[in-house]
C-alpha positions, 0 to 999 in steps of 0.5 A, spaced: 833 258 577 829 261 582 832 262 589 828 260 595 826 267 597 823 268 590 819 261 590 817 263 597 815 270 595 811 267 589 807 262 593 805 268 598 803 272 593 799 267 590 796 265 597 794 272 598 791 273 591 787 266 593 785 269 600 783 275 597 778 272 592 775 267 597 774 273 602 771 277 596 766 272 594 764 270 601 763 278 603 759 278 596 755 272 598 754 274 605 751 281 603 746 277 599 744 273 604 743 279 609 739 282 603 735 276 602 733 276 610 731 283 610 726 281 604 724 275 607 722 279 613 719 284 609 715 279 606 713 276 613 711 283 615 706 284 609 703 277 610 702 279 617 699 285 615 694 282 610 692 277 615 690 282 620 686 286 615 683 279 613 682 277 620 679 284 621 674 284 615 672 277 617 671 277 625 670 284 626 666 287 621 662 280 620 663 280 612 660 273 611 657 270 605 663 271 601 668 265 599 674 267 604 669 268 610 666 262 609 672 258 608 672 252 613 680 253 614 679 261 615 673 260 619 677 255 624 683 260 624 679 266 626 676 262 631 682 260 634 685 267 634 678 270 637 679 264 643 687 266 644 684 274 644 680 272 650 685 268 653 690 274 653 684 279 655 683 274 661 691 274 663 691 281 662 685 282 667 689 277 672 695 281 672 691 288 673 688 284 679 695 282 682 697 289 681 691 292 684 692 287 690 699 289 691 697 297 691 692 296 696 697 292 701 703 297 700 698 303 700 696 302 707 699 307 712 701 303 718 698 305 724 702 307 730 701 305 737 694 308 740 694 313 745 690 313 751 
């Protein structure tokens, strides 16, 4: 007959083994999920670069006459991006105008009292 201490010790060993197995499993799965996230980011980066190259070819270099450049959906996206670029340029100009105005205000040297 097992003593109470032997039963407790046996249960603790089993519990630790189970905890170790679960922890090991979770760690391995977690590592794979992090790797999957990294791969997804790499894919997203490459897709973004590909999109940028296609956009450049279609909009800047004007490669019309091929299926990609003449596709209605792609043309619509290129037009939207061009519109967004124009809006971005306007906002950047507004920011520069605000900075210029602020610089004019703060660069003014205060005039002292006029001596007569």
